[in-house]
C-alpha positions in Angstrom: -4.8 30.9 0.7 -1.7 29.9 -1.4 -3.2 26.7 -1.6 -6.6 27.9 -2.6 -4.7 29.5 -5.7 -2.7 26.2 -6.5 -5.8 23.9 -6.7 -8.2 26.9 -9.0 -4.9 26.7 -11.1 -4.9 23.0 -11.8 -8.2 23.5 -12.5 -7.4 25.6 -15.3 -4.6 23.6 -16.1 -6.3 20.2 -16.5 -9.4 21.5 -18.1 -7.0 23.5 -21.0 -4.2 20.4 -21.1 -7.0 17.6 -20.3 -5.1 14.9 -18.2 -2.7 15.5 -15.9 -0.4 13.7 -12.8 2.9 14.7 -10.8 4.6 12.3 -8.0 6.8 12.9 -5.2 9.3 11.8 -2.4 9.7 12.7 1.5 11.9 11.1 3.6 10.1 9.6 7.0 12.9 7.7 8.5 12.8 8.2 11.8 15.2 10.6 14.0 16.2 8.2 16.4 16.3 5.2 17.8 12.7 3.4 17.6 11.3 -0.1 18.5 11.0 -2.0 14.5 7.7 -3.4 13.7 7.1 -7.4 12.8 9.7 -10.5 14.0 9.1 -10.3 17.8 9.4 -7.6 20.7 11.8 -5.7 21.7 13.8 -4.6 18.5 15.2 -1.7 18.3 16.9 0.6 15.3 20.1 0.7 15.7 21.2 2.8 12.6 20.3 3.4 8.7 21.1 0.9 6.1 18.8 2.9 3.5 16.1 5.8 4.3 12.4 5.3 4.3 10.3 6.8 2.4 6.3 8.6 1.5 5.9 8.2 -2.2 2.8 10.3 -3.4 1.3 9.9 -7.6 -1.4 12.6 -8.1 -3.6 12.6 -11.3 -6.6 14.2 -12.2 -8.4 14.1 -15.5 -10.4 17.3 -15.0 -12.9 15.5 -13.2 -11.5 13.0 -10.8 -8.4 13.7 -8.5 -6.6 11.3 -6.5 -3.4 10.6 -4.9 -2.0 7.5 -3.5 0.2 7.9 -1.0 2.9 4.6 -0.4 4.4 4.5 2.8 7.4 2.1 3.8 6.2 1.2 6.7 4.4 -2.2 8.7 1.2 -0.5 8.2 -1.6 2.5 9.3 -4.5 1.7 11.1 -7.8 2.9 9.4 -8.0 6.2 12.8 -4.5 6.9 11.7 -5.4 7.5 8.4 -8.2 9.2 8.6 -6.0 11.2 11.0 -3.0 12.5 8.5 -5.3 13.0 5.0 -8.2 15.1 6.8 -5.5 18.1 6.7 -4.2 17.9 3.0 -7.1 17.0 2.1 -8.9 20.6 3.7 -6.0 22.2 1.7 -6.5 21.1 -1.5 -10.1 20.9 -1.4 -10.5 17.2 -2.3 -12.5 14.5 0.0 -10.6 13.2 2.4 -11.4 9.7 0.6 -9.6 10.8 -2.3 -6.4 10.2 -0.5 -5.5 7.3 -0.6 -2.3 6.1 1.7 -1.4 2.7 1.6 1.7 0.6 3.4 5.1 -1.7 1.8 4.0 -3.6 4.8 8.2 -3.9 5.3 9.4 -5.5 8.9 12.8 -3.4 9.6 10.5 0.1 9.9 9.1 2.1 12.9 6.1 0.1 14.4 2.8 2.2 13.8 0.8 -0.6 15.1 2.1 -1.3 18.7 2.1 -5.0 19.1 5.9 -4.8 18.6 7.1 -3.0 22.2 9.4 -4.0 25.1 7.1 -6.5 25.8 3.1 -8.2 24.3 1.5 -5.5 27.2 3.4 -2.4 25.4 2.7 -0.2 22.3 6.1 0.0 20.5 4.6 3.0 19.0 6.4 6.0 19.3 3.9 9.2 19.1 7.2 11.6 18.1 7.7 9.8 15.3 3.7 10.0 14.2 3.6 13.3 14.4 6.5 13.4 12.5 5.0 11.2 9.7 1.7 13.2 9.7 3.4 16.2 8.7 5.6 14.4 5.8 2.8 12.7 5.0 0.7 15.7 4.3 3.9 17.3 2.6 4.3 14.4 -0.1 0.9 15.1 -1.0 1.6 18.7 -1.2 4.9 17.9 -3.6 3.2 15.6 -6.0 0.1 18.0 -6.4 1.9 21.3 -6.7 3.8 18.9 -9.5 1.2 17.8 -12.2 1.6 18.6 -15.1 -0.1 17.0 -18.8 0.7 13.5 -19.0 -0.2 10.4 -20.5 -0.3 6.4 -19.6 0.7 3.2 -20.4 0.3 -0.2 -18.3 1.8 -3.2 -18.8 2.6 -6.7 -16.6 5.2 -9.8 -16.3 5.8 -12.6 -14.3 8.2 -12.8 -11.6 7.9 -16.7 -9.7 11.7 -16.8 -8.4 10.9 -13.9 -5.9 8.7 -15.3 -3.9 7.2 -18.3 -2.4 4.5 -19.8 0.0 5.2 -21.1 2.9 2.1 -22.7 3.9 1.0 -23.3 0.8 3.8 -23.9 -2.3 3.2 -22.6 -5.1 -0.3 -20.9 -4.4 0.9 -17.0 -5.4 0.1 -14.3 -7.4 3.4 -13.7 -9.3 2.2 -11.0 -11.4 3.8 -7.9 -11.6 1.7 -4.6 -13.2 2.7 -1.4 -13.5 1.2 1.7 -14.7 3.6 4.2 -16.4 2.7 8.0 -15.9 4.8 9.4 -18.3 4.7 13.6 -19.6 4.3 14.6 -23.3 7.8 14.0 -24.3 7.3 10.3 -22.7 9.4 11.3 -19.8 8.7 9.5 -16.9 7.0 11.1 -14.0 6.3 8.1 -11.4 6.3 3.8 -11.8 2.9 2.8 -9.8 3.8 -0.9 -8.9 1.7 -3.8 -8.2 3.5 -6.9 -6.5 2.8 -9.3 -3.7 5.7 -10.4 -1.3 6.1 -9.3 1.9 9.1 -7.3 2.4 11.2 -9.7 5.0 14.4 -10.9 3.1 16.1 -9.4 6.3 15.2 -10.8 9.7 15.3 -10.4 12.7 19.1 -10.6 13.5 18.4 -7.3 11.4 18.6 -3.8 13.4 18.7 -1.2 10.8 16.0 1.0 9.5 15.3 -0.6 5.4 12.5 -0.9 3.2 14.0 -4.1 2.0 13.7 -5.3 -1.4 11.5 -2.5 -2.1 14.8 0.1 -1.7 17.1 -1.8 -4.5 13.5 -2.1 -6.7 13.4 1.8 -6.5 17.0 1.9 -6.7 16.8 -0.2 -10.2 14.0 1.7 -11.6 14.5 4.8 -11.3 18.0 4.5 -12.4 16.9 2.9 -15.7 13.2 4.7 -16.1 13.9 8.0 -14.1 11.3 9.6 -12.4 9.4 8.5 -8.8 8.8 4.3 -8.1 6.0 4.0 -6.5 5.3 -0.1 -4.8 2.1 -0.8 -3.6 1.8 -4.3 -2.2 -0.9 -7.5 -3.4 -2.5 -10.8 -2.2 0.8 -11.2 0.2 -0.9 -12.9 2.7 -0.5 -17.1 4.3 2.5 -16.7 3.9 3.9 -15.3 0.3 7.2 -14.2 1.8 10.7 -14.2 -0.4 12.9 -17.0 -2.2 16.2 -16.4 -0.6 19.5 -18.4 0.3 20.0 -16.4 3.3 18.7 -12.9 5.4 20.7 -10.8 3.8 21.1 -7.2 2.1 22.5 -9.0 -1.1 19.5 -11.0 -0.8 17.5 -8.1 -0.9 19.0 -6.3 -3.9 18.5 -9.7 -5.5 14.8 -9.7 -4.6 14.1 -6.8 -5.9 16.3 -6.2 -8.9 14.7 -9.4 -10.3 11.1 -8.0 -9.9 12.3 -4.4 -11.4 13.7 -6.0 -14.2 10.3 -7.0 -14.5 8.7 -3.9 -14.5 12.0 -3.0 -17.2 10.3 -5.3 -19.5 7.2 -4.5 -19.0 7.9 -1.2 -20.0 9.1 -2.1 -23.3 6.2 -3.9 -24.1 3.6 -1.4 -22.5 -0.5 -0.8 -23.7 -0.8 2.8 -24.4 -3.9 3.6 -22.4 -5.8 6.2 -25.1 -8.5 6.9 -22.7 -7.3 9.2 -20.3 -10.2 8.6 -17.3 -10.2 8.0 -13.9 -13.2 6.4 -12.4 -12.9 6.5 -8.4 -15.4 4.5 -6.2 -14.8 4.6 -2.6 -16.8 2.5 0.3 -16.6 3.0 4.3 -17.8 -0.1 6.0 -18.0 -1.7 9.4 -16.4 -4.8 10.2 -16.7 -7.6 13.8 -14.1 -8.1 15.5 -14.0 -12.0 17.2 -10.9 -11.9 18.3 -10.7 -11.4 21.8 -6.4 -10.2 21.7 -7.9 -7.9 19.3 -10.3 -6.4 21.5 -8.1 -6.7 24.6 -5.7 -5.2 22.5 -7.4 -2.5 22.4 -8.7 -2.0 25.4 -5.0 -1.6 26.9 -3.7 0.7 24.1 -1.4 -1.7 22.4 -3.7 -1.3 20.0 -3.2 1.9 18.0 -7.6 1.7 17.4 -10.7 2.1 18.6 -12.6 -1.0 18.0 -16.2 0.1 19.8 -18.7 -2.7 21.1 -17.0 -5.1 19.0 -16.5 -3.4 15.3 -13.8 -1.6 13.7 -14.5 1.1 11.3 -12.6 0.7 7.5 -12.8 1.1 3.3 -12.0 0.2 0.4 -11.6 1.7 -3.2 -11.9 0.9 -6.8 -10.3 2.3 -9.4 -10.8 2.5 -13.2 -8.1 3.8 -15.5 -9.5 4.0 -19.1 -10.7 1.2 -19.1 -7.9 -0.5 -19.1 -6.5 -1.3 -16.0 -8.2 -1.5 -12.1 -7.6 -1.2 -8.9 -9.1 -2.5 -6.0 -7.7 -1.8 -2.8 -7.9 -4.0 0.4 -7.8 -3.2 4.1 -5.0 -5.9 5.6 -3.2 -9.2 4.7 -5.1 -11.2 1.8 -3.9 -14.5 1.2 -4.0 -15.1 -2.7 -7.0 -17.5 -2.8 -9.1 -14.2 -1.8 -6.8 -12.2 -4.0 -7.5 -14.2 -6.8 -11.0 -13.9 -5.8 -11.1 -10.3 -5.7 -8.9 -9.6 -8.8 -12.3 -12.3 -10.3 -14.5 -9.2 -9.9 -12.4 -7.0 -12.2 -13.1 -7.2 -15.7 -10.4 -4.7 -17.4 -7.3 -7.0 -18.9 -4.8 -5.2 -16.1 -5.7 -5.4 -12.8 -3.9 -4.4 -9.5 -5.1 -6.3 -5.9 -3.8 -3.6 -3.3 -3.6 -4.7 0.1 -3.0 -2.9 3.5 -4.2 -0.1 1.8 -6.1 2.8 4.5 -6.0 0.6 7.2 -4.4 -3.1 8.5 -7.1 -5.2 9.7 -4.9 -8.3 10.0 -5.1 -11.3 8.0 -7.3 -11.9 5.4 -8.3 -15.7 4.7 -11.5 -17.8 4.4 -13.5 -19.0 5.8 -13.0 -22.6 5.7 -9.3 -22.1 6.6 -10.0 -20.5 9.5 -8.9 -22.1 12.6 -7.2 -24.8 11.0 -3.6 -25.6 12.1 -2.3 -24.9 9.0 -3.6 -21.6 9.8 -3.0 -20.9 13.0 -1.2 -17.9 13.0 -3.0 -16.1 10.5 -6.5 -16.9 11.6 -4.4 -15.5 15.6 -3.9 -12.3 13.4 -7.1 -11.4 12.4 -10.2 -10.1 12.7 -12.3 -13.3 12.7 -13.8 -16.1 9.8 -16.5 -13.3 8.1 -13.6 -11.0 7.5 -13.2 -12.2 3.7 -17.1 -12.6 3.3 -17.7 -9.8 3.9 -15.1 -7.8 2.3 -15.8 -9.7 -1.4 -19.3 -9.1 -1.0 -18.2 -5.2 -0.2 -16.4 -5.4 -3.4 -18.5 -6.7 -5.5 -21.0 -3.8 -4.8 -18.6 -1.5 -5.2 -17.0 -2.8 -8.4 -20.6 -2.8 -9.8 -21.3 0.7 -9.0 -23.8 -0.1 -6.2 -21.6 0.0 -3.3 -23.1 -1.0 0.0 -24.5 2.0 2.8 
């Protein structure tokens, strides 16, 4: 009943006040030792350097409502995303697809996919942690919606060319830092939504401490200077866009995070006001073929936390138009920069975000002509197959154009 009353109050408020926004952050740090995701098997946490979080942004133009949740995690499979957002959507009379759950793809947080357990044949997922995570994500969504207030928007971008590099093909990456600034009617920051493409893997396999890596320092700087809650969304980071560091240390993580953060602060000073405070949101759910026998076997034996029935998996993509000024297109994995640029070309707004690891983690998304090459042998082994990129590009074209495929 309390959520029904809250929803009715939000509807009334939005009709009177126009555009509403709210933000929240909830700690999702494991309460005990867990297997860490990425960088090898049998790597268990031995402490906490900095907490990891679920950060949520709620937007409501009076007709369309949307919640964007950023998790400091390696990723989530679509099966879990559907489970995690079902109850919060019901509580707030939303469709589950009104909630986008993306991951920062950090490599010093819990294994939520199953690939990094004690050995390659044993899942590293802790079911107790997933239950805790489900409750915390729901709390973040509840608090973001509850905090909604009249808001205004600005958007800006900058280039950060020294924080990341492409370890496969030098120079092939997108250095754009695109930022949506969400402010209250007095100009005070509610939230800062940031999009940049780079693996959060400054810390390496010898690190056993839970940390959100450079994302921690990026948020720390922005929230100190701007206030509010910084919500980080990763971009086309695949094959292999990684931090440009001298060593794998927390000092270097700070340097990288603050370098990106400074571009955000600069963008805020010269950002453009979004006068047309409207949201257009489209979503499409679809199936993808799984041509990777390793993935099929891992799913069958329970190492991977997802079903691959009859050689296909379910997934999802979103398109968001904010006032005609900012376009956001999600993809369900780790797109290589080539694919990221192709996705960006589909967007017509002045400012653009390509958000990876959104509502799913299907692995690397690489061009068909690069699949199976020596240069991309690792990415190919961690991909659904050679058809994935072309399928996603076709779906994206339809989605952006307003005719999502059935």
